[in-house]
All heavy atoms as an XYZ file, in Angstrom:
683
protein
N      78.902     70.733     69.824
C      80.401     70.929     69.943
C      80.864     72.318     69.398
O      81.745     72.843     70.021
C      81.036     69.631     69.200
C      82.506     69.402     69.564
S      82.495     68.864     71.132
C      83.931     67.840     71.030
N      80.226     72.762     68.381
C      80.711     74.024     67.867
C      80.445     75.215     68.814
O      81.097     76.066     68.941
C      80.018     74.367     66.525
C      80.615     73.550     65.457
C      79.999     73.866     64.146
C      80.578     72.993     63.100
N      80.480     73.518     61.694
N      79.348     75.112     69.635
C      79.048     76.132     70.699
C      80.020     76.194     71.672
O      80.490     77.243     72.110
C      77.642     75.919     71.281
C      76.462     76.222     70.389
C      75.173     75.994     71.048
C      74.080     76.269     70.132
N      72.744     76.134     70.795
N      80.601     75.059     72.160
C      81.561     75.014     73.146
C      82.829     75.532     72.619
O      83.672     76.348     73.358
N      83.184     75.299     71.412
C      84.439     75.840     70.811
C      84.345     77.332     70.674
O      85.317     78.033     70.836
C      84.697     75.090     69.500
O      84.894     73.846     69.506
N      83.198     77.844     70.252
C      83.111     79.285     70.123
C      83.165     79.999     71.465
O      83.719     81.011     71.591
C      81.555     79.500     69.494
N      82.501     79.339     72.485
C      82.774     79.940     73.852
C      84.160     79.992     74.264
O      84.639     80.973     74.782
C      81.812     79.067     74.907
C      82.044     79.519     76.271
C      81.480     80.613     76.755
C      82.840     78.880     77.237
C      81.660     81.169     78.028
C      83.056     79.186     78.502
C      82.467     80.346     78.851
N      84.846     78.898     74.113
C      86.362     78.741     74.484
C      87.035     79.838     73.625
O      87.849     80.597     74.194
C      86.927     77.436     74.226
C      88.350     77.417     74.425
C      86.307     76.402     75.279
N      86.712     80.004     72.414
C      87.521     80.986     71.599
C      87.236     82.352     72.016
O      88.130     83.252     72.173
C      87.177     80.711     70.069
N      85.948     82.710     72.372
C      85.531     83.956     72.841
C      86.276     84.245     74.253
O      86.806     85.375     74.448
C      84.083     84.118     73.013
O      83.478     83.833     71.814
C      83.579     85.412     73.529
N      86.192     83.322     75.081
C      86.896     83.453     76.267
C      88.401     83.840     76.164
O      88.967     84.769     76.804
C      86.700     82.228     77.257
C      87.499     82.338     78.464
C      86.919     82.978     79.657
C      88.647     81.678     78.641
C      87.647     83.113     80.822
C      89.454     81.721     79.833
C      88.877     82.378     80.860
N      89.065     83.107     75.228
C      90.438     83.203     75.037
C      90.687     84.649     74.526
O      91.674     85.291     74.975
C      91.084     82.127     74.160
C      91.199     80.766     74.730
C      91.743     79.826     73.735
C      92.263     80.840     75.941
N      89.878     85.059     73.630
C      90.146     86.397     72.973
C      89.907     87.473     74.063
O      90.749     88.431     74.221
C      89.154     86.679     71.834
C      89.131     88.158     71.443
C      89.520     85.882     70.634
N      88.891     87.404     74.920
C      88.672     88.317     76.011
C      89.840     88.303     77.095
O      90.261     89.388     77.426
C      87.402     88.045     76.729
C      86.083     88.418     75.836
C      84.889     87.938     76.543
C      85.997     89.843     75.478
N      90.188     87.090     77.352
C      91.377     86.955     78.419
C      92.610     87.578     77.850
O      93.339     88.281     78.524
C      91.528     85.458     78.722
C      92.609     85.303     79.627
C      92.538     85.505     80.970
C      93.883     84.735     79.331
C      93.443     85.263     81.875
C      94.964     84.519     80.152
C      94.706     84.828     81.550
N      92.905     87.269     76.561
C      94.216     87.753     76.038
C      94.155     89.307     75.892
O      95.085     90.007     76.038
C      94.603     87.041     74.704
C      95.005     85.647     74.821
C      95.088     85.048     73.466
C      96.313     85.507     75.614
N      92.960     89.863     75.537
C      92.874     91.289     75.272
C      92.976     91.937     76.741
O      93.526     93.029     76.807
C      91.542     91.737     74.650
O      90.433     91.375     75.563
N      92.597     91.366     77.756
C      92.589     91.842     79.160
C      94.205     91.925     79.451
O      94.605     92.871     80.158
C      91.933     90.977     80.091
C      92.218     91.455     81.642
C      91.343     92.632     81.881
O      90.419     92.974     81.294
O      91.651     93.268     83.058
N      94.892     90.935     79.048
C      96.352     90.952     79.268
C      96.995     92.010     78.546
O      97.955     92.735     79.099
C      96.984     89.620     79.032
C      96.624     88.419     79.898
C      97.347     87.112     79.362
C      97.225     88.633     81.337
N      96.682     92.177     77.232
C      97.236     93.263     76.665
C      96.952     94.692     77.056
O      97.809     95.547     77.216
C      96.838     93.119     75.087
C      97.308     91.879     74.383
C      96.677     91.810     72.971
C      98.822     91.998     74.294
N      95.650     94.898     77.506
C      95.338     96.053     78.172
C      96.090     96.323     79.392
O      96.592     97.385     79.535
C      93.771     96.210     78.400
C      93.490     97.423     79.264
C      93.080     96.253     76.960
N      96.251     95.299     80.219
C      97.001     95.470     81.520
C      98.362     95.872     81.241
O      98.866     96.643     81.875
C      96.822     94.145     82.258
O      95.523     93.815     82.555
C      97.656     94.206     83.479
N      99.011     95.260     80.212
C     100.463     95.664     80.025
C     100.550     97.010     79.318
O     101.627     97.745     79.485
C     101.044     94.577     78.871
C     101.173     93.223     79.552
C     101.681     92.293     78.451
O     102.073     92.666     77.434
O     101.586     91.024     78.643
N      99.525     97.609     78.833
C      99.471     98.929     78.183
C      99.433    100.078     79.192
O      99.631    101.175     78.817
C      98.504     98.972     77.024
N      98.993     99.702     80.385
C      98.814    100.746     81.397
C     100.015    101.348     81.930
O     101.114    100.673     82.122
C      98.029    100.152     82.592
C      97.985    101.164     83.772
C      96.636     99.725     82.291
N     100.125    102.637     81.866
C     101.280    103.489     82.307
C     101.071    103.681     83.843
O     100.100    104.461     84.052
C     101.682    104.694     81.595
O     101.886    104.372     80.213
C     102.809    105.471     82.128
N     101.868    103.167     84.750
C     101.537    103.374     86.187
C     102.247    104.705     86.530
O     103.331    104.886     86.668
C     102.134    102.295     86.902
S     101.404    100.660     86.813
N     101.259    105.707     86.773
C     101.598    107.023     87.154
C     100.546    107.538     88.098
O      99.279    107.600     87.699
C     101.706    107.892     85.947
O     101.959    109.308     86.368
N     100.832    107.778     89.348
C      99.857    108.136     90.310
C      99.203    109.405     89.853
O      98.105    109.690     90.285
C     100.572    108.239     91.704
C     101.389    109.418     91.897
C      99.454    108.108     92.856
N      99.866    110.189     89.022
C      99.104    111.514     88.545
C      98.007    111.158     87.711
O      97.130    111.918     87.597
C     100.213    112.352     87.766
O     100.639    111.688     86.698
C     101.292    112.888     88.727
N      97.779    109.926     87.243
C      96.650    109.538     86.519
C      95.495    109.568     87.403
O      94.327    109.640     86.889
C      96.850    108.244     85.807
C      97.877    108.149     84.750
C      97.519    108.860     83.496
O      96.288    108.702     83.119
O      98.260    109.634     82.966
N      95.650    109.403     88.665
C      94.445    109.378     89.616
C      94.118    110.730     90.108
O      93.364    110.966     90.995
C      94.797    108.425     90.861
C      95.127    107.097     90.493
C      95.583    106.247     91.660
C      93.863    106.516     89.939
N      94.608    111.805     89.518
C      94.304    113.225     89.902
C      92.733    113.430     89.879
O      92.315    114.212     90.868
C      95.033    114.079     89.126
O      94.640    114.137     87.727
N      92.033    112.909     89.007
C      90.523    113.059     89.117
C      89.910    112.572     90.457
O      88.788    112.929     90.892
C      89.901    112.340     87.933
C      91.053    112.132     87.072
C      92.271    112.051     87.800
N      90.606    111.819     91.130
C      90.140    111.106     92.460
C      90.646    112.015     93.680
O      90.276    111.717     94.833
C      90.530    109.725     92.674
S      89.971    108.692     91.373
N      91.463    113.099     93.447
C      92.068    113.756     94.607
C      91.006    114.310     95.474
O      91.128    114.116     96.800
C      93.009    114.858     94.012
N      90.038    114.932     94.969
C      89.065    115.466     95.847
C      88.161    114.541     96.725
O      87.923    114.792     97.841
N      87.874    113.395     96.076
C      87.137    112.278     96.790
C      88.039    111.608     97.845
O      87.610    111.243     98.892
C      86.619    111.300     95.653
N      89.327    111.529     97.471
C      90.245    110.857     98.535
C      90.566    111.829     99.730
O      90.685    111.390    100.928
C      91.484    110.357     97.773
C      91.171    109.168     96.886
C      92.532    109.901     98.829
C      92.311    108.751     96.067
N      90.600    113.111     99.518
C      91.082    113.968    100.604
C      89.775    114.610    101.316
O      89.976    115.379    102.210
C      91.905    115.138     99.967
O      91.167    115.787     98.945
C      93.192    114.600     99.399
N      88.538    114.307    100.869
C      87.442    114.840    101.499
C      86.350    113.760    101.509
O      86.572    112.606    101.109
C      86.944    116.163    100.732
O      86.332    115.805     99.525
N      85.067    114.120    101.706
C      84.022    113.223    101.700
C      83.172    113.292    100.443
O      82.087    112.552    100.404
C      83.169    113.370    102.978
O      82.533    114.641    102.978
N      83.521    114.017     99.481
C      82.841    114.109     98.275
C      82.832    112.683     97.542
O      83.846    112.001     97.569
C      83.223    115.205     97.387
C      84.631    114.967     96.583
C      85.056    116.157     95.943
O      85.231    117.241     96.474
N      85.440    116.025     94.577
N      81.819    112.416     96.833
C      81.795    111.111     96.000
C      82.617    111.137     94.814
O      82.871    112.243     94.316
C      80.265    111.016     95.655
C      79.804    112.526     95.635
C      80.517    113.142     96.722
N      83.199    110.047     94.506
C      84.083    110.025     93.274
C      83.267    110.296     91.950
O      82.122    109.960     91.866
C      84.665    108.586     93.231
C      83.639    107.784     94.070
C      82.960    108.752     95.043
N      83.869    110.993     91.115
C      83.380    111.346     89.861
C      83.489    110.091     88.878
O      84.120    109.124     89.142
C      84.009    112.519     89.093
O      85.412    112.034     88.806
N      82.705    110.067     87.743
C      82.830    109.056     86.760
C      84.321    109.012     86.286
O      84.717    107.866     86.071
C      81.885    109.276     85.609
C      80.366    109.144     85.918
C      79.491    109.458     84.749
C      80.148    107.659     86.482
N      84.881    110.144     86.118
C      86.296    110.169     85.555
C      87.171    109.508     86.549
O      88.211    108.728     86.232
C      86.782    111.536     85.364
N      87.024    109.774     87.841
C      87.772    109.095     88.927
C      87.733    107.631     88.842
O      88.646    106.989     88.876
C      87.355    109.670     90.298
S      88.033    108.704     91.654
N      86.386    107.092     88.818
C      86.193    105.585     88.794
C      86.938    104.978     87.550
O      87.458    103.947     87.584
C      84.713    105.314     88.772
S      83.948    105.754     90.365
N      86.730    105.738     86.411
C      87.421    105.134     85.170
C      88.823    105.155     85.311
O      89.563    104.053     85.019
C      87.052    106.089     83.985
N      89.544    106.164     85.829
C      90.903    106.188     86.094
C      91.364    105.155     87.082
O      92.432    104.517     86.922
C      91.462    107.516     86.479
C      91.520    108.461     85.337
C      92.633    108.067     84.352
C      92.845    108.863     83.301
N      93.853    108.514     82.290
N      90.593    104.905     88.113
C      90.920    103.962     89.236
C      90.854    102.573     88.635
O      91.724    101.774     88.808
C      89.911    104.162     90.422
C      90.181    103.331     91.629
C      91.570    103.814     92.158
C      89.243    103.598     92.675
N      89.818    102.291     87.817
C      89.787    100.919     87.144
C      90.957    100.816     86.132
O      91.491     99.704     86.057
C      88.489    100.820     86.275
C      87.367    100.577     87.183
C      86.127    100.212     86.326
N      84.899    100.641     87.243
C      84.209    101.755     87.080
N      84.442    102.616     86.124
N      83.158    101.934     87.923
N      91.304    101.896     85.473
C      92.412    101.794     84.552
C      93.752    101.524     85.304
O      94.599    100.837     84.843
C      92.568    103.157     83.792
C      93.680    103.264     82.749
C      93.753    104.699     82.125
O      92.997    104.920     81.445
O      94.819    105.284     82.571
N      93.928    102.175     86.410
C      95.098    102.041     87.132
C      95.147    100.809     88.184
O      96.186    100.661     88.948
C      95.396    103.302     87.967
C      95.639    104.514     87.219
C      97.104    104.434     86.600
O      98.003    104.424     87.442
N      97.321    104.578     85.311
N      94.106    100.043     88.098
C      94.059     98.813     88.991
C      95.306     97.983     89.046
O      95.727     97.521     90.078
C      92.822     98.063     88.590
C      92.535     96.878     89.514
C      91.277     96.152     89.130
C      91.091     94.781     89.703
N      90.008     94.035     89.244
N      95.872     97.707     87.788
C      97.245     96.789     87.819
C      98.314     97.516     88.513
O      99.253     96.897     88.837
C      97.515     96.647     86.320
C      96.278     97.116     85.589
C      95.577     98.064     86.492
N      98.162     98.763     88.805
C      99.293     99.622     89.407
C      99.198     99.672     90.988
O     100.108    100.082     91.624
C      99.255    100.982     88.819
S      99.324    101.024     87.055
N      98.085     99.277     91.498
C      97.788     99.671     92.899
C      98.790     98.943     93.787
O      99.151     99.530     94.883
C      96.211     99.238     93.274
C      95.275    100.118     92.534
C      93.905     99.551     92.884
C      95.403    101.552     92.833
N      99.195     97.795     93.555
C     100.123     97.067     94.438
C     101.449     97.903     94.487
O     102.030     98.161     95.506
C     100.396     95.748     93.973
S      98.963     94.567     94.528
N     101.891     98.338     93.355
C     103.046     99.194     93.254
C     102.888    100.490     94.143
O     103.810    100.889     94.774
N     101.763    101.104     94.006
C     101.545    102.217     94.780
C     101.523    101.928     96.458
O     102.023    102.786     97.137
C     100.200    102.927     94.514
C     100.015    103.466     93.109
C      98.726    103.552     92.447
C     101.232    103.668     92.331
C      98.619    103.958     91.208
C     101.085    104.075     90.978
C      99.794    104.270     90.451
O      99.733    104.729     89.048
N     100.934    100.834     96.799
C     100.914    100.376     98.085
C     102.314    100.061     98.622
O     102.651    100.175     99.887
C     100.059     99.064     98.328
C      98.699     99.316     98.314
C      97.859     98.014     98.220
C      98.269     99.990     99.676
N     103.207     99.626     97.680
C     104.727     99.286     98.128
C     105.452    100.633     98.333
O     106.551    100.534     98.880
C     105.227     98.400     97.231
C     104.607     96.927     97.259
C     104.909     95.989     96.070
O     105.786     96.478     95.209
N     104.482     94.789     96.165
N     105.029    101.716     97.732
C     105.860    102.900     97.784
C     105.270    103.550     99.107
O     104.149    104.014     99.438
C     105.386    103.877     96.668
C     106.132    105.228     96.703
O     106.348    105.804     97.742
N     106.334    105.618     95.574
N     106.415    103.764    100.151
C     106.027    104.319    101.339
C     105.449    105.794    101.303
O     104.744    106.043    102.300
C     107.466    104.384    102.181
C     108.428    103.813    101.158
C     107.857    103.446     99.893
N     105.661    106.471    100.323
C     105.218    107.776    100.313
C     103.714    107.820     99.788
O     103.016    108.815    100.083
C     105.950    108.719     99.271
C     107.351    108.870     99.682
O     107.553    109.214    100.941
N     108.347    108.933     98.740
N     103.317    106.797     99.095
C     101.922    106.777     98.638
C     101.013    105.829     99.475
O      99.887    106.047     99.337
C     101.994    106.135     97.151
C     102.665    106.966     96.153
C     102.693    106.214     94.747
C     102.141    108.434     95.967
N     101.686    104.934    100.202
C     100.863    103.931    100.999
C      99.742    104.636    101.918
O      98.632    104.178    101.892
C     101.813    103.063    101.775
C     101.059    101.928    102.468
C     101.932    101.055    103.367
N     103.046    100.583    102.487
C     104.309    100.834    102.875
N     104.721    101.447    103.980
N     105.370    100.307    102.153
N     100.114    105.682    102.577
C      99.107    106.333    103.489
C      97.895    106.790    102.748
O      96.720    106.739    103.203
C      99.896    107.450    104.099
C     101.252    107.125    103.925
C     101.437    106.395    102.740
N      98.021    107.262    101.445
C      96.922    107.731    100.677
C      96.184    106.530    100.117
O      94.890    106.472    100.071
C      97.476    108.521     99.427
C      98.076    109.782     99.948
C      99.466    109.959     99.954
C      97.338    110.883    100.404
C     100.113    111.030    100.315
C      97.954    112.063    100.951
C      99.419    112.166    100.913
O     100.012    113.188    101.335
N      96.736    105.534     99.661
C      96.096    104.389     99.066
C      95.397    103.548    100.144
O      94.300    102.913     99.834
C      97.199    103.449     98.314
C      96.521    102.223     97.684
C      97.797    104.296     97.193
N      95.912    103.531    101.293
C      95.359    102.693    102.419
C      94.265    103.641    103.338
O      93.646    103.067    104.177
C      96.358    102.243    103.458
C      96.913    100.924    102.949
O      96.294    100.180    102.268
N      98.013    100.572    103.453
N      94.183    104.829    102.968
C      93.275    105.690    103.889
C      91.928    105.229    103.728
O      91.489    104.729    102.658
C      93.430    107.200    103.346
O      92.809    107.329    102.109
N      91.189    105.505    104.711
C      89.649    105.118    104.731
C      88.950    105.841    103.553
O      88.069    105.163    102.982
C      89.198    105.699    106.023
C      90.342    105.792    106.957
C      91.470    106.137    106.094
N      89.340    107.027    103.195
C      88.603    107.708    101.998
C      89.012    107.089    100.748
O      88.144    106.974     99.915
C      88.929    109.153    101.945
C      88.096    110.062    102.800
O      87.038    109.580    103.365
N      88.432    111.267    102.931
N      90.159    106.630    100.547
C      90.562    105.883     99.342
C      89.901    104.636     99.256
O      89.545    104.191     98.209
C      92.131    105.740     99.398
N      89.823    103.913    100.369
C      88.973    102.626    100.356
C      87.554    102.803    100.033
O      86.957    102.006     99.375
C      89.228    101.953    101.601
C      90.608    101.452    101.942
C      90.917    100.849    103.233
O      90.053    100.617    104.030
N      92.161    100.604    103.544
N      86.944    103.895    100.576
C      85.576    104.226    100.282
C      85.393    104.528     98.836
O      84.486    104.039     98.042
C      85.153    105.557    101.053
C      83.802    105.946    100.735
C      83.388    107.389    101.450
N      84.464    108.369    101.190
C      84.559    109.156    100.205
N      83.623    109.062     99.116
N      85.359    110.180    100.018
N      86.352    105.333     98.185
C      86.345    105.585     96.792
C      86.415    104.307     95.847
O      85.685    104.099     95.027
C      87.482    106.646     96.413
C      87.595    106.717     94.910
C      87.216    107.977     97.055
N      87.276    103.505     96.371
C      87.578    102.255     95.621
C      86.208    101.423     95.674
O      85.837    100.814     94.664
C      88.728    101.463     95.969
N      85.691    101.285     96.892
C      84.435    100.485     97.034
C      83.305    101.086     96.176
O      82.484    100.404     95.633
C      84.112    100.467     98.490
O      82.846     99.939     98.668
N      83.043    102.442     96.264
C      82.111    103.106     95.491
C      82.350    102.809     93.871
O      81.238    102.710     93.271
C      82.030    104.656     95.760
O      81.871    104.885     97.032
C      81.051    105.392     94.894
N      83.509    102.806     93.488
C      83.807    102.608     91.950
C      83.895    101.041     91.698
O      84.186    100.862     90.658
C      85.258    103.299     91.743
S      85.283    105.037     91.727
N      83.747    100.325     92.805
C      83.675     98.838     92.553
C      85.001     98.366     92.068
O      85.097     97.451     91.102
C      82.451     98.300     91.555
C      81.261     98.699     92.277
C      80.024     98.098     91.370
N      78.819     98.481     92.212
C      77.669     98.416     91.669
N      77.591     97.870     90.367
N      76.674     98.706     92.315
N      86.066     98.858     92.633
C      87.445     98.286     92.395
C      87.831     97.638     93.740
O      88.059     98.310     94.717
C      88.386     99.529     92.036
C      89.764     98.973     91.886
C      87.985    100.284     90.763
N      88.051     96.490     93.564
C      88.403     95.575     94.862
C      89.847     96.058     95.334
O      90.766     96.366     94.488
C      88.415     94.150     94.389
C      88.538     94.188     92.940
C      87.968     95.558     92.487
N      90.173     96.003     96.653
C      91.301     96.219     97.283
C      92.219     95.104     96.849
O      91.969     94.058     97.014
C      91.142     96.288     98.828
O      90.220     97.309     99.148
C      92.485     96.562     99.327
N      93.377     95.483     96.267
C      94.284     94.417     95.828
C      94.907     93.690     97.051
O      95.163     94.267     98.110
C      95.314     95.268     95.076
C      95.400     96.589     95.673
C      93.895     96.819     96.143
N      95.295     92.482     96.739
C      96.030     91.588     97.651
C      97.383     91.457     97.125
O      97.533     90.721     96.220
C      95.263     90.346     97.881
C      93.985     90.374     98.500
C      93.449     88.937     98.725
N      92.066     89.174     99.194
C      91.644     88.613    100.513
N      92.415     87.919    101.170
N      90.317     88.855    100.943
N      98.390     92.202     97.735
C      99.690     92.264     97.216
C     100.695     91.371     97.994
O     100.437     91.205     99.183
C     100.172     93.567     97.194
S      99.051     94.792     96.424
């Protein structure tokens, strides 16, 4: 019984910390500047790009809703970068 309680407690801590991290993200497309080269060319994304893309994941729907940013976020290169970084395409 104690193992189950410990698992539930661990899960709750991880889940709540994920929520707190998500709330702490500042949505700014300029944060994705390490990805500019990979999105505008065929070069592979850098580790810094992937880290920023994962960090900005909660912001992607907002970027998709912005008509000025949508073409970049929806571009085949942006989808390739997201796939390479293992960041799923958001369903907004």
